[in-house]
N, C-alpha and C positions, 0 to 999 in steps of 0.2 A: 415435394412435387404433388400438387393437388389436382385431382380430376373429379369433376362433378358428374354423377350418374343422372344425366338428363339428356334429352334429345339434342340440346345444343352443346353438350359437353363430350359426348362420345359418338363414334361412328357406327357402333353396333347396338341399336336401340332394343334388340331382343333381350339385352341384359336388364332392361327396365321392367320386364314382366316378372311378377312375384305374387305369391299367395300368402306370404308370411312376413313378419317383421322380426328381426332386421333382414334386409336383403344382403345375402352373402355373395361375394364375388371372388375376392382374392383367396379366401380360405377354401374355395372350391376349385381353384386352379383355372378359372375362366379367363379368357383373353379379353382384355380391355383395350380398346383402340381410341385414344383421346382425339377429339376433333381439333387437331392442330397440325402444323406442318411436320412432315416426317423427319426433318432434320433437327427438330427440337428435342432436347434431352428427355423431356417428360414422355415423349412418344416411345422412345426405345427403352426407357425405364419401365414403362407399362408392359411392353412386349417381353421384357426379361422376366416378368412375373409368371409368364406362361411356361408350363413344364417343358414343352418342345424347345423353346428358346434356351432355357437353362441347360437342357441336356446337350444341345448343340455346342454351347460354350464349354461345358465340361469335357466333351469328347473332341474338342478342337485339336488337342495334341495328336490324337490318332489320325485325324484328317490331314494334318500337316505331315505326319510320318508317311501316310499313304502317298502324298504328293511328292515328297522328297525321295522316298525309297519304295518304288512300286513293287519291288520283289518281296516286300514284307506284307503285301496285301493278304495273302492266304493266312499267315500266322496271326495277323491282327484280326481277321474275320473269324478265326477259330478261338478267339479269346473273349467271349461274351461276358464271362464272370469278371474279368479284369475291367471291362467297360462298366458293368453294373457297380463294381466297387469304386471306380473313379467318380461316377455320378453321385454315389452315396457320400463319399468323402467331400466332394465339392459342395453338396447341399448342406451337409452337417457341419463342416469345419471352415469352409471358405466363405460361404454366404451367411452362415448362422453362427450363433454362440450356443453351443450345446450344453454347457455347464450352467445349471440353474443359479448357482452362487455367483457366477460371473455376470449373468444377466441381472441379478438383483443388485450387484455392485455398480451397475451403470448409472444409477440415480439414487439419491437419498430418499427416504420415506417422506420427509418434510417437503422436499421439492416436488416429488410425485404427487403428493396431496394438493399442493398449491396449483400444479398444472391441471389436475383433474377437476378441482373446484372451479378454477377459472373457466375451463371448457364447459362445465355444467351451467354456470351462470350465463356465459355467452350463448350457449345453445338455447336455453330457455328464452332469452331475450330475442334471439333471431326467430324462434318459432312464434313468439307473441307478435312480432312485426308481420310475419307472413300471414298468420291467422287474421290479423286486423286488416291487412291490405286486401286479402281475398274474401273477406266477409265470412270466414268459416266459423260456425258455431256448434257443429256436431262432430261426433267421431273423435279420433285421437291423432294428433300430429306427432311424428317421430323424426328426429334428426339422427342419422346414423353416420358415424365416422369409422371407417375400416382402414387399417394400416397393414402394410406388408410385415410378414414375420421375419424377414431377412435383415440382419443387423449390420452387415458389412458393406451395404450399398446405400445410396441415398434413400430416405423413406419415401414410399409411395402412399398417398392418402386419398381414399375415395370418400366423397361426401354426398349424401343423398337425403332428401326430405320426403317422407311418405305420409299419406293420409289414409288412416284406417277407419273405414265406415262399413257400409254393406260389403265392400271389397277393399283390398289393399291396392293402392296405386302410388307410383313414384311421381311426385309433382314435377312438372316441366318448368323448372325455374328459368326465368329470363336472365339476360346478361347482368342486369343491374342487381337482381336478387343473388346471383352467384357471387358477384363482387362483394355485396354486403355481407353475406354469410362468411366468405373467406376472410374478410377484414375483421369480422367479429370473433371468429374462432381463433385466428392466428394473427392477432393484432401486433405482436412484437416479433422481431427477428429471433429465430431459434425456438419458437413455440412448437412448431411442428416436430422438430427433432426431439425436443424435451418430451412431448407426448409419446413419440416413438420409443424413447428410452423407458418411459413409465409403462407402456404396453408390453415391451419386452420383459421388463422386470416382473410384471404380473402374469406373464404368459397369456395376454389378451390381445386379440386382433380387432375386436369390435367394441365400440362404446356407443350406447344408444340412450337418447334422451327423449322423454315423452311429455306432451302437453295436451290437455283437454281444452280445446277452444272455448267450450261452454263455461269454463271457470274464469275466463279473462273478464275483468271488470270493464265497465264502460270507460272509466278513467284511463285504465291501462291501454285500451284500444285507441283512445284519442291520442295518448302520449306516443304510442307506437306509430300511428299514422303521421303525427307531427314530425317525429324523428325521421321517418322515411321520406316525407315530403321535403324536409329541410336538408336532405343530402347527408345526414349524419352517418349513413352507412355506405357511402359511395367511394370508399377507399378501394384501392386495387387489390385483387387477389394475388398472393405470392405465386411466382411462376414455378 
């Protein structure tokens, strides 16, 4: 489930403000609200990433018990340690894979290497096209892919492009650019999940790729513009 950190991709644009690269969101427990209908799965998957939502799910058995057995309200209210333990177990063993060996076994080293190499090549190509289309020649472009650390739920992937010059700003990608980047990074079914397994195996949440627009040759700029104008990047972003 892919969410772009842009004004057109999220409802809370305050997340776009940053002074450093990469822009961390999921690893800081921030609430991401995708700009999509609330009945879409990606919306609630993003909400689940927020601690309050997870704690509510973890403590739902207590809420059900209070509803069914009101006379147990006082004993339940006086058991905060049990609630804390429930939250800890839910986070560590229900949502996550705590054993490093088990996480490493999720994907082979060869497959992880292929996934990461493919992502790097696609990211550099996408950044080249963006730099060419926008006429950028100075500073540094960064493409940041951040994924959820939770293994037992569908992966949530945040994608952002930042331009680092006198200051750092998150580029406001239009719909076409978002479709293009999504199609480039996750061109085949299962690529997002494979990247998630590789990240879990390595204990990483963020992958960052950088490109200095000033190093792009005139030939590469023309090729990027031709590919963009020809609709080579107009495939749909995975939902």
